[in-house]
C-alpha positions, 0 to 999 in steps of 0.5 A: 357430318361436316367436321367444321360444323362439329368443331364449332358447335362442340366449342360452344358446348365446352365453353358452356359446360365450363361456366355452367354445370348441371345445377345452379343456373336460374332461368334468366341467366340461362336464357341470356346464355342461350341467346348469346350462343345463338349470336355466336352461331349467327356470326359464324354462318354470316362470316366464316369461310366454311359457312354453307352460306358463303357466296349466298344470301344468309337470312339468319337462323330461326329458333324457338324461344329458349325454354329451360324445361327442354334441358334435362339430365340423362343417365348414360348406359354404356353398351357392353359392346360398342358396335360400328353401324352404318347410317344412311345419309340424305344423299343416298350414301352410308357413313360409319359411326360407333354406337356408343351408349344409351341416354335415358331421360325424362322430358315433359313427363315422357321417358325417352331413350336415345342412342348416342354415337361417336365418330370412328376416329374420335379419341376425345370425349365427343358424342353425337345425338341425332333425333327426329320428333313430332315437329319435323316437316312442320316447324323443323327440318324434315330430316331431323336435328343434331346435338353435340355433347361432351362426355366425361366418362360420367354416368350422367350427362346434360342434354339441352334440346335448346342447342339442337341444330340443323345439319348442313343438308338443310341449307345446301344439298351438296353436304353429306349428313347422316339420317337419325336412326328410327330408335331416335324418334321422339314421340313428343314435340321438341319445341326447342332449338333451331327451326327449319331455315326454308319456309 
């Protein structure tokens, strides 16, 4: 995963978490916040020197409308042994990640368990969720989507699928992006977050 992209999205996560904790935010304020975060993302992709669109035409990102029902609190079950696993990438390489914990949640009436990963040299509280769902290849990128999370050693964590974003591989095949493991295949449609860029 591209480190610049990760730092950018994690900065949004940290800022958002500081001002809005798990409860107390009404639907209108929530929608306004998500839309504002998307404006920041648009600006980054349009003008940053590390954007995958530098030197190319950028037509704007595509999103599902913000939907607070795709935000949930997950119970974190840390693994007794944090294993290093090799994940395949879209360009037929392999990258190592730490299999860190299981996030157990309920979303749209479904019980979902997803693996959270950490980068090997990450000394902060950053965890990484990559997933596939029933929209892949239709409304969203066929290779799945990512969510960056800030974990503060608690037993619960907010997971907001409205913040799901595409790996850089969706925009340019020169990037190396890990493929979500089969354990992180969600059986429902996640109609939230970023849609595919190319129709």
